[in-house]
C-alpha positions as CSV (number, residue, x, y, z in Angstrom):
1,M,77.4,99.8,124.2
2,D,76.7,103.4,123.4
3,T,76.2,106.2,125.8
4,S,76.5,109.0,123.2
5,S,79.2,110.7,125.3
6,H,81.4,111.6,122.4
7,P,79.7,114.5,120.5
8,F,80.9,115.4,117.1
9,G,79.8,117.8,114.3
10,Y,81.0,120.2,111.7
11,R,83.7,122.8,112.4
12,G,82.3,125.5,114.7
13,Q,79.2,123.4,115.4
14,I,79.1,120.6,118.0
15,P,75.6,119.3,118.6
16,K,74.2,118.9,122.1
17,T,73.9,115.4,123.1
18,Q,72.0,113.7,125.8
19,I,74.1,111.4,127.8
20,A,72.4,108.5,129.6
21,P,73.9,105.6,131.4
22,I,73.7,102.0,130.6
23,R,72.9,99.8,133.6
24,I,73.7,96.1,133.6
25,M,72.6,94.2,136.7
26,D,74.1,91.0,138.1
27,H,74.2,87.6,136.4
28,V,73.6,89.0,132.8
29,W,74.7,87.2,129.6
30,I,75.4,89.4,126.6
31,G,75.9,87.7,123.3
32,C,78.7,88.6,120.9
33,R,78.2,91.7,118.7
34,A,75.2,92.8,120.7
35,V,74.5,96.5,120.8
36,I,73.1,98.2,124.0
37,L,72.0,101.8,123.5
38,K,72.1,104.7,126.0
39,G,69.5,104.8,128.8
40,V,68.9,101.0,128.8
41,T,68.8,98.9,132.0
42,V,69.3,95.2,131.7
43,G,67.6,93.4,134.5
44,E,69.2,90.6,136.7
45,G,69.5,87.3,135.0
46,A,68.6,88.5,131.5
47,I,70.1,87.2,128.3
48,I,70.8,89.3,125.3
49,A,71.2,87.2,122.1
50,N,74.0,87.6,119.6
51,N,73.7,90.6,117.3
52,A,70.7,92.0,119.3
53,V,70.2,95.8,119.2
54,V,68.8,96.8,122.6
55,T,66.9,100.0,122.5
56,K,64.8,99.8,125.7
57,D,65.0,98.3,129.1
58,V,65.2,94.5,129.5
59,P,63.2,93.0,132.4
60,P,64.9,90.6,134.8
61,A,65.0,86.9,133.8
62,T,64.2,87.7,130.2
63,L,65.7,86.6,126.8
64,V,65.7,89.2,124.1
65,G,67.0,89.2,120.6
66,G,66.6,90.8,117.1
67,N,67.0,94.4,115.7
68,P,65.4,96.0,117.6
69,A,65.5,93.6,120.4
70,R,62.2,92.1,121.5
71,V,61.3,89.6,124.2
72,I,61.7,86.0,123.1
73,K,61.2,84.2,126.5
74,E,60.3,85.4,130.0
75,D,61.0,83.8,133.4
76,I,64.2,82.1,132.3
77,I,66.7,80.4,134.6
78,W,70.3,79.9,133.7
79,E,73.6,79.1,135.4
């Protein structure tokens, strides 16, 4: 997960970064090596596939995967 809260740059020059939270709702499944970028909200009951790179919000009960992550299936149910 990346919130960009660790700015770095060259000596005497640290760039301004915009910090944004990552929000993960209840009952979410995140596959191994998935990357979730700053400002993203993952909706309740969502699944993020292995190795996915999530660059925008994931709706509730949705399966996403790929780089960048895209919707694979909607209205999913899992236990």
